[in-house]
Residue frames as a rotation matrix with the C-alpha (Angstrom) as fourth column:
MET 1
-0.348 0.938 0.005 140.71
0.342 0.122 0.932 55.61
0.873 0.325 -0.363 86.34
SER 2
-0.655 0.149 0.740 138.66
-0.620 -0.666 -0.415 57.59
0.432 -0.731 0.529 88.86
TYR 3
-0.885 0.391 0.253 136.37
0.030 0.591 -0.806 56.12
-0.465 -0.706 -0.535 91.53
THR 4
-0.034 0.926 -0.377 133.34
-0.580 -0.325 -0.747 57.47
-0.814 0.193 0.548 89.62
GLU 5
-0.080 -0.059 -0.995 134.44
-0.966 0.252 0.062 55.67
0.247 0.966 -0.078 86.46
ILE 6
-0.923 -0.287 -0.257 134.93
-0.209 0.933 -0.292 52.41
0.324 -0.216 -0.921 88.38
ALA 7
-0.717 0.675 0.172 131.63
-0.101 0.144 -0.985 52.72
-0.690 -0.723 -0.035 90.29
GLY 8
0.270 0.893 -0.360 129.63
-0.537 -0.171 -0.826 53.17
-0.799 0.416 0.433 87.11
SER 9
-0.402 -0.627 -0.667 131.68
-0.882 0.069 0.467 50.92
-0.246 0.776 -0.580 84.88
SER 10
-0.678 0.117 0.725 129.84
0.039 0.992 -0.124 47.62
-0.734 -0.056 -0.677 85.06
GLU 11
-0.767 0.443 -0.464 127.96
-0.575 -0.153 0.804 46.67
0.285 0.884 0.372 81.95
LYS 12
-0.548 0.580 -0.602 125.91
0.561 0.789 0.250 44.25
0.620 -0.201 -0.758 84.05
HIS 13
-0.654 0.377 0.655 122.87
-0.543 -0.838 -0.060 45.91
0.526 -0.395 0.753 85.65
ASP 14
0.432 0.897 -0.089 121.00
-0.642 0.376 0.669 42.91
0.634 -0.232 0.738 87.02
TRP 15
-0.652 -0.754 -0.080 123.10
-0.428 0.453 -0.782 41.62
0.626 -0.476 -0.618 89.91
GLU 16
0.166 0.720 -0.674 121.42
0.231 0.636 0.736 38.93
0.959 -0.278 -0.061 92.03
THR 17
0.395 0.116 0.911 120.64
-0.758 -0.519 0.394 39.77
0.519 -0.847 -0.117 95.66
PRO 18
-0.743 -0.650 -0.159 122.67
-0.407 0.628 -0.663 37.84
0.531 -0.428 -0.731 98.24
LYS 19
-0.107 0.730 -0.675 120.50
0.320 0.668 0.672 35.16
0.941 -0.144 -0.305 99.87
GLU 20
-0.481 -0.145 -0.865 121.39
0.870 0.041 -0.491 36.29
0.106 -0.989 0.107 103.41
LEU 21
-0.978 0.120 -0.168 120.23
-0.098 -0.986 -0.133 39.85
-0.182 -0.114 0.977 102.72
PHE 22
-0.463 0.860 -0.216 116.99
-0.474 -0.034 0.880 38.78
0.749 0.510 0.424 101.07
ASP 23
-0.181 0.396 -0.900 116.26
0.561 0.793 0.237 36.22
0.808 -0.462 -0.366 103.82
ALA 24
-0.795 -0.152 -0.587 116.70
0.590 -0.419 -0.690 38.86
-0.141 -0.895 0.423 106.54
LEU 25
-0.843 0.506 -0.180 114.18
-0.529 -0.842 0.107 41.13
-0.098 0.185 0.978 104.81
ASP 26
-0.374 0.719 -0.586 111.81
-0.294 0.507 0.810 38.31
0.879 0.475 0.021 103.87
ALA 27
-0.554 0.131 -0.822 111.62
0.728 0.556 -0.402 37.24
0.405 -0.821 -0.403 107.53
GLU 28
-0.817 0.216 -0.535 110.32
0.195 -0.770 -0.608 40.72
-0.543 -0.601 0.586 108.30
PHE 29
-0.545 0.560 -0.624 108.10
-0.726 -0.688 0.016 41.40
-0.420 0.462 0.781 105.28
HIS 30
-0.291 0.423 0.858 107.03
0.235 0.901 -0.365 37.96
-0.927 0.095 -0.362 103.92
PHE 31
-0.566 -0.047 -0.823 107.32
-0.641 -0.602 0.476 38.96
-0.518 0.797 0.310 100.27
GLN 32
0.300 0.757 0.580 104.77
0.049 0.595 -0.802 37.78
-0.953 0.269 0.141 97.72
THR 33
0.918 0.078 0.388 106.22
0.390 -0.010 -0.921 39.20
-0.068 0.997 -0.039 94.48
ASP 34
-0.190 -0.961 -0.203 109.70
0.514 -0.273 0.813 39.80
-0.836 0.050 0.546 93.08
LEU 35
0.589 0.601 -0.540 109.12
-0.010 -0.663 -0.749 42.76
-0.808 0.446 -0.385 90.78
CYS 36
0.659 -0.428 -0.618 112.17
-0.743 -0.243 -0.624 42.29
0.117 0.870 -0.478 88.55
ALA 37
-0.001 -0.619 0.786 113.77
-0.529 0.667 0.525 38.89
-0.848 -0.415 -0.328 88.17
VAL 38
-0.136 -0.005 -0.991 114.58
-0.846 0.521 0.114 36.07
0.515 0.854 -0.075 85.84
PRO 39
0.747 0.567 -0.346 113.58
-0.322 0.765 0.558 32.50
0.582 -0.306 0.754 86.75
SER 40
0.229 -0.738 -0.635 117.09
0.565 0.632 -0.530 31.61
0.793 -0.237 0.562 87.98
THR 41
-0.798 -0.593 0.106 117.29
0.289 -0.531 -0.797 34.60
0.529 -0.605 0.595 90.36
ALA 42
0.019 0.902 0.431 113.66
-0.246 -0.414 0.877 35.05
0.969 -0.123 0.214 91.45
LYS 43
-0.911 -0.360 0.203 113.26
-0.238 0.055 -0.970 35.39
0.338 -0.931 -0.136 95.19
CYS 44
-0.406 0.857 0.317 109.48
-0.593 0.017 -0.805 34.81
-0.695 -0.515 0.501 95.23
ARG 45
-0.372 0.364 0.854 107.13
0.548 0.828 -0.114 32.34
-0.749 0.426 -0.508 93.58
ARG 46
0.708 0.611 0.356 105.46
0.675 -0.435 -0.596 35.22
-0.209 0.662 -0.720 91.78
PHE 47
-0.180 -0.801 -0.570 107.86
0.315 -0.596 0.738 37.39
-0.932 -0.047 0.360 89.79
PHE 48
0.898 0.382 -0.218 108.04
-0.035 -0.433 -0.901 39.62
-0.438 0.816 -0.376 86.74
THR 49
0.109 -0.858 0.503 110.66
0.843 0.348 0.411 38.98
-0.527 0.379 0.761 84.08
PRO 50
-0.671 -0.399 -0.625 112.17
0.027 -0.855 0.517 41.65
-0.741 0.330 0.585 81.83
ASN 51
-0.905 0.367 0.213 109.78
0.278 0.134 0.951 40.53
0.321 0.920 -0.223 79.08
GLU 52
0.015 0.947 -0.322 106.82
0.953 0.083 0.290 41.05
0.301 -0.311 -0.901 81.43
ASN 53
-0.501 -0.359 0.788 108.23
0.241 -0.932 -0.271 44.48
0.831 0.054 0.553 82.38
GLY 54
-0.341 0.296 -0.892 107.51
0.936 0.189 -0.295 44.92
0.081 -0.936 -0.342 86.06
LEU 55
-0.914 -0.029 -0.405 107.12
0.112 -0.977 -0.182 48.65
-0.390 -0.212 0.896 85.54
SER 56
-0.694 0.689 -0.210 104.00
-0.547 -0.315 0.775 48.03
0.468 0.653 0.595 83.45
GLN 57
-0.400 0.516 -0.757 102.42
0.488 0.819 0.301 45.64
0.776 -0.249 -0.579 85.99
GLN 58
0.490 0.578 0.652 100.07
-0.432 -0.488 0.758 46.38
0.757 -0.654 0.011 88.89
TRP 59
-0.639 -0.726 -0.253 102.01
-0.051 0.368 -0.929 45.98
0.767 -0.581 -0.272 92.14
THR 60
0.450 0.814 0.368 100.05
-0.558 -0.065 0.827 44.55
0.697 -0.577 0.425 95.06
GLY 61
0.919 0.002 -0.395 100.79
0.274 0.718 0.640 43.02
0.285 -0.696 0.659 98.44
MET 62
0.632 -0.772 -0.067 104.31
-0.180 -0.231 0.956 42.68
-0.754 -0.592 -0.284 99.79
CYS 63
0.967 -0.215 0.135 106.77
0.166 0.131 -0.977 43.36
0.193 0.968 0.162 96.98
TRP 64
0.352 -0.931 -0.096 110.54
0.274 0.004 0.962 42.99
-0.895 -0.365 0.257 96.67
ALA 65
0.962 -0.111 0.251 112.74
0.230 -0.172 -0.958 44.63
0.150 0.979 -0.140 94.06
ASN 66
0.028 -0.972 -0.234 116.44
0.247 -0.220 0.944 44.74
-0.968 -0.085 0.234 93.32
PRO 67
0.868 0.492 -0.074 115.87
0.058 -0.247 -0.967 46.71
-0.494 0.835 -0.243 90.12
PRO 68
0.410 -0.737 0.538 118.33
0.891 0.197 -0.409 46.89
0.195 0.647 0.737 87.25
TYR 69
0.173 -0.436 -0.883 120.93
0.493 -0.738 0.461 49.49
-0.853 -0.515 0.087 88.11
GLY 70
-0.713 -0.398 0.577 121.49
0.700 -0.355 0.619 52.36
-0.042 0.846 0.532 85.74
ASN 71
-0.966 0.244 0.081 119.23
-0.226 -0.956 0.188 55.04
0.124 0.163 0.979 84.32
GLN 72
-0.266 0.920 -0.289 116.03
0.062 0.315 0.947 53.03
0.962 0.234 -0.140 85.01
ILE 73
-0.691 -0.053 -0.720 116.27
0.686 0.265 -0.678 53.30
0.227 -0.963 -0.146 88.81
PRO 74
-0.929 0.365 -0.056 114.25
-0.314 -0.861 -0.400 56.55
-0.194 -0.354 0.915 89.00
LYS 75
-0.315 0.854 -0.414 111.30
-0.677 0.104 0.728 54.83
0.665 0.510 0.546 87.26
TRP 76
-0.221 0.179 -0.959 111.35
0.428 0.901 0.070 51.91
0.876 -0.395 -0.276 89.72
VAL 77
-0.871 -0.152 -0.467 111.58
0.490 -0.315 -0.813 54.23
-0.024 -0.937 0.349 92.72
GLU 78
-0.783 0.621 -0.045 108.71
-0.622 -0.781 0.052 56.42
-0.003 0.069 0.998 91.52
LYS 79
-0.151 0.747 -0.647 106.50
-0.384 0.559 0.735 53.41
0.911 0.360 0.202 90.74
ALA 80
-0.458 -0.081 -0.885 107.22
0.662 0.634 -0.400 51.98
0.594 -0.769 -0.237 94.22
TYR 81
-0.978 0.066 -0.200 106.35
0.082 -0.753 -0.653 55.30
-0.193 -0.654 0.731 95.85
ARG 82
-0.561 0.805 -0.193 103.10
-0.793 -0.456 0.404 55.68
0.237 0.380 0.894 93.89
SER 83
-0.197 0.472 -0.859 102.03
-0.009 0.875 0.483 52.05
0.980 0.103 -0.168 94.45
ALA 84
-0.653 -0.097 -0.751 102.48
0.719 0.235 -0.655 52.53
0.240 -0.967 -0.083 98.20
CYS 85
-0.946 0.300 -0.122 100.70
-0.242 -0.905 -0.351 55.90
-0.216 -0.302 0.929 98.27
GLU 86
-0.348 0.851 -0.394 97.73
-0.746 0.003 0.666 54.36
0.567 0.525 0.634 96.47
GLY 87
0.004 0.319 0.948 97.63
-0.919 0.374 -0.122 51.61
-0.393 -0.871 0.295 99.10
HIS 88
0.707 0.301 -0.640 98.18
-0.617 0.705 -0.349 48.77
0.346 0.642 0.684 96.63
ALA 89
0.597 -0.605 -0.526 101.53
0.419 0.795 -0.439 47.53
0.684 0.041 0.728 97.91
THR 90
0.758 -0.653 -0.003 104.35
-0.309 -0.363 0.879 47.72
-0.575 -0.665 -0.476 100.38
VAL 91
0.871 -0.491 -0.007 107.50
0.151 0.283 -0.947 47.84
0.467 0.824 0.321 98.26
VAL 92
0.660 -0.751 -0.018 111.02
-0.048 -0.066 0.997 47.14
-0.749 -0.657 -0.079 99.50
LEU 93
0.933 -0.359 -0.026 113.87
-0.071 -0.113 -0.991 48.19
0.353 0.926 -0.131 97.20
LEU 94
0.386 -0.917 -0.098 117.58
0.535 0.137 0.834 47.36
-0.752 -0.374 0.543 97.26
ILE 95
0.829 -0.068 0.556 119.20
0.459 -0.486 -0.744 50.25
0.320 0.872 -0.371 95.42
PRO 96
-0.276 -0.959 0.072 122.41
0.791 -0.269 -0.550 52.27
0.546 -0.094 0.832 95.38
ALA 97
0.323 0.298 -0.898 122.53
0.820 -0.562 0.108 54.98
-0.473 -0.771 -0.426 98.05
ARG 98
-0.498 -0.406 0.766 122.53
0.783 -0.591 0.196 57.92
0.373 0.697 0.612 95.65
THR 99
0.060 0.543 -0.838 121.60
0.885 -0.417 -0.207 60.70
-0.461 -0.729 -0.505 98.04
ASP 100
-0.594 -0.362 -0.719 122.59
0.050 -0.908 0.415 63.37
-0.803 0.211 0.557 95.53
THR 101
-0.904 0.267 0.333 119.88
0.387 0.182 0.904 62.49
0.181 0.946 -0.268 93.00
ARG 102
-0.610 0.768 0.194 116.44
-0.714 -0.639 0.287 63.96
0.344 0.036 0.938 92.35
TRP 103
0.095 0.702 -0.706 114.76
-0.207 0.708 0.675 60.59
0.974 0.082 0.213 92.75
PHE 104
-0.530 -0.312 -0.789 116.25
0.680 0.399 -0.615 60.20
0.506 -0.862 0.001 96.23
HIS 105
-0.977 0.083 -0.197 114.92
0.062 -0.773 -0.632 63.59
-0.205 -0.629 0.749 97.36
ASN 106
-0.537 0.824 -0.181 111.61
-0.761 -0.382 0.524 63.42
0.363 0.420 0.832 95.47
PHE 107
0.362 0.739 -0.568 110.64
-0.477 0.671 0.568 59.91
0.801 0.065 0.595 96.59
CYS 108
-0.113 -0.457 -0.882 113.00
0.390 0.796 -0.463 57.98
0.914 -0.396 0.088 98.87
VAL 109
-0.915 -0.329 0.234 112.97
-0.055 -0.474 -0.879 60.47
0.400 -0.817 0.416 101.73
ALA 110
-0.128 0.945 0.302 109.21
-0.908 -0.234 0.347 59.88
0.399 -0.229 0.888 102.06
GLY 111
0.616 0.335 -0.713 109.79
-0.162 0.939 0.302 56.21
0.771 -0.071 0.633 102.88
GLU 112
0.845 -0.428 0.322 111.83
-0.247 0.223 0.943 54.29
-0.475 -0.876 0.083 105.39
ILE 113
0.601 -0.725 -0.336 115.51
-0.450 0.041 -0.892 54.21
0.661 0.687 -0.302 104.47
ARG 114
0.860 -0.442 0.255 118.01
0.008 0.512 0.859 51.72
-0.510 -0.736 0.444 105.85
PHE 115
0.504 -0.783 -0.364 121.57
-0.811 -0.284 -0.512 52.57
0.298 0.553 -0.778 104.89
LEU 116
0.947 -0.125 -0.297 123.44
0.162 0.981 0.103 49.27
0.278 -0.145 0.949 104.74
LYS 117
0.562 -0.813 0.153 126.64
-0.576 -0.252 0.777 48.98
-0.593 -0.525 -0.611 106.71
GLY 118
-0.345 -0.776 0.527 129.50
0.002 0.561 0.828 47.85
-0.939 0.287 -0.192 104.53
ARG 119
-0.403 0.123 -0.907 129.20
-0.896 -0.252 0.365 46.94
-0.184 0.960 0.212 100.88
VAL 120
0.563 0.673 0.480 126.92
-0.468 0.738 -0.485 44.33
-0.681 0.049 0.731 99.37
GLN 121
-0.713 -0.685 -0.149 128.60
-0.544 0.406 0.734 41.51
-0.443 0.604 -0.663 97.47
TYR 122
0.271 0.890 -0.368 126.13
-0.919 0.126 -0.372 40.43
-0.285 0.439 0.852 94.83
VAL 123
0.449 -0.031 0.893 125.82
0.032 0.999 0.018 36.78
-0.893 0.021 0.450 93.79
GLY 124
0.700 -0.233 0.675 128.33
0.706 0.365 -0.606 36.03
-0.105 0.901 0.420 91.05
SER 125
0.806 -0.451 0.383 130.46
-0.278 -0.860 -0.427 39.09
0.522 0.238 -0.819 91.75
LYS 126
0.177 -0.854 -0.489 134.09
0.611 0.485 -0.626 38.65
0.772 -0.188 0.607 92.68
TYR 127
-0.847 -0.526 -0.074 134.09
0.427 -0.591 -0.685 41.82
0.317 -0.612 0.725 94.79
PRO 128
-0.171 0.783 -0.598 131.69
0.758 -0.283 -0.588 43.88
-0.630 -0.553 -0.545 96.89
ALA 129
0.601 0.485 0.635 129.84
0.776 -0.544 -0.319 46.66
0.191 0.685 -0.703 95.08
PRO 130
-0.506 -0.849 0.151 131.97
0.799 -0.527 -0.288 49.80
0.324 -0.025 0.946 94.58
PHE 131
-0.535 0.429 0.728 129.12
-0.314 -0.901 0.300 51.92
0.785 -0.068 0.616 95.98
PRO 132
-0.929 0.278 0.245 127.00
-0.189 0.211 -0.959 51.97
-0.319 -0.937 -0.144 99.14
ASN 133
-0.604 0.788 -0.116 123.49
0.270 0.339 0.901 50.52
0.750 0.513 -0.418 99.09
MET 134
-0.805 0.468 0.364 120.28
-0.555 -0.379 -0.740 51.24
-0.209 -0.798 0.565 100.90
ILE 135
-0.654 0.756 0.024 117.00
0.749 0.642 0.163 49.52
0.108 0.124 -0.986 101.49
VAL 136
-0.869 0.489 0.074 114.06
-0.492 -0.871 -0.024 51.84
0.053 -0.057 0.997 100.79
ILE 137
-0.737 0.671 -0.081 110.68
0.671 0.712 -0.208 50.76
-0.082 -0.208 -0.975 102.14
PHE 138
-0.760 0.637 0.132 107.50
-0.560 -0.744 0.365 52.33
0.330 0.203 0.922 100.92
HIS 139
-0.863 0.488 0.130 104.76
0.251 0.638 -0.728 51.06
-0.438 -0.596 -0.673 103.21
ALA 140
-0.444 0.796 0.411 101.24
0.740 0.067 0.669 50.73
0.506 0.601 -0.619 101.81
HIS 141
0.684 0.725 0.082 99.14
0.616 -0.634 0.467 53.85
0.391 -0.269 -0.880 102.43
LEU 142
-0.288 -0.954 -0.084 102.39
0.897 -0.238 -0.373 55.79
0.336 -0.183 0.924 102.71
ASP 143
0.902 0.385 -0.195 102.23
0.431 -0.822 0.371 58.79
-0.017 -0.419 -0.908 104.98
PRO 144
0.317 -0.870 0.378 105.24
0.446 -0.215 -0.869 60.77
0.837 0.444 0.319 103.77
GLY 145
0.938 -0.109 0.330 107.48
-0.337 -0.525 0.782 61.62
0.088 -0.844 -0.529 106.65
GLY 146
0.420 -0.820 -0.388 110.45
-0.262 0.300 -0.917 59.36
0.869 0.487 -0.089 106.21
ILE 147
0.872 -0.321 0.368 112.59
-0.286 0.276 0.918 57.37
-0.397 -0.906 0.149 108.60
MET 148
0.529 -0.768 -0.361 116.34
-0.380 0.166 -0.910 56.98
0.759 0.619 -0.203 108.08
ARG 149
0.682 -0.384 0.623 118.71
-0.581 0.233 0.780 54.70
-0.444 -0.894 -0.064 109.94
SER 150
-0.335 -0.823 -0.460 121.74
-0.913 0.404 -0.057 52.51
0.232 0.401 -0.886 109.59
TRP 151
0.728 0.639 0.247 120.96
-0.673 0.735 0.082 48.79
-0.130 -0.226 0.965 109.33
ASP 152
-0.446 -0.893 0.066 123.37
-0.888 0.450 0.090 46.02
-0.111 -0.019 -0.994 110.16
TRP 153
0.548 0.801 -0.240 121.88
-0.835 0.539 -0.110 42.97
0.042 0.261 0.965 108.45
ARG 154
0.346 -0.511 -0.787 124.90
-0.236 0.764 -0.600 40.66
0.908 0.393 0.143 108.63
PRO 155
0.978 -0.152 -0.145 126.19
0.190 0.342 0.920 38.61
-0.090 -0.927 0.364 111.55
ASN 156
0.267 -0.955 -0.132 129.75
0.713 0.104 0.693 39.55
-0.648 -0.279 0.709 112.52
SER 157
0.825 0.130 0.550 129.62
0.525 -0.538 -0.660 42.66
0.210 0.833 -0.512 110.37
ASP 158
0.791 -0.604 -0.099 132.44
-0.472 -0.706 0.528 44.35
-0.388 -0.371 -0.844 112.27
GLN 159
-0.013 -0.803 0.596 134.75
0.086 0.593 0.801 41.54
-0.996 0.062 0.061 111.15
LEU 160
0.357 0.209 0.910 133.44
0.885 0.237 -0.401 41.78
-0.299 0.949 -0.100 107.57
LEU 161
1.000 -0.005 0.024 134.23
0.002 -0.962 -0.274 45.49
0.024 0.274 -0.961 107.51
MET 162
0.396 -0.917 0.056 137.78
-0.552 -0.189 0.812 44.79
-0.734 -0.352 -0.581 108.62
ASP 163
-0.155 -0.446 0.882 138.12
0.349 0.810 0.471 42.13
-0.924 0.380 0.030 105.90
GLY 164
-0.869 -0.355 0.346 137.53
0.434 -0.206 0.877 44.49
-0.240 0.912 0.333 102.99
GLY 165
0.021 0.965 0.261 134.03
0.999 -0.032 0.039 45.93
0.046 0.260 -0.965 103.23
GLN 166
0.010 -0.054 -0.998 135.32
0.428 -0.902 0.053 49.46
-0.904 -0.428 0.014 103.62
GLY 167
0.798 0.300 0.523 134.67
0.602 -0.343 -0.721 52.00
-0.037 0.890 -0.454 100.93
PRO 168
0.109 -0.846 0.522 137.20
0.727 -0.290 -0.622 54.51
0.678 0.447 0.584 99.63
ASP 169
-0.117 -0.135 0.984 136.41
-0.300 -0.940 -0.165 57.16
0.947 -0.315 0.070 102.25
GLU 170
0.870 0.488 0.073 135.89
-0.235 0.280 0.931 54.91
0.434 -0.827 0.358 105.27
THR 171
-0.261 -0.964 -0.048 138.52
-0.378 0.148 -0.914 54.48
0.888 -0.221 -0.403 107.95
């Protein structure tokens, strides 16, 4: 089985954000709404469930999203971009670092991008994600220009990398 087959093989698309990662971002942004959650995984008091369809809601204030992975990501990224451009919301997304996609080049590069060091291990997963992740921040009243950087959100991350956080091409 190839790496591409493994990386896209999960039938689960709604992995819960690790508490440590969310807490680090929440300390900075003070989120008001989790845009895509279920009651057991919601990170904010206000949240939209799959039945409420966060994509059909008005996004306002400080918003967090770890959207369902798969072919819906472009819709979440575009909605985040447009909500920020209109000045309604600052939206912070945890998404796969897919720099070879149209949605990355059409929208993400206009925001602030934090490439996460190492691999995220989602709640309930036995192993870290088989792909790199990034945090994309679309600030309200977005002035497209983009900022990209590496972001080390974990304490002792050098040790974590040595303990198995390396991807297939990292040495």
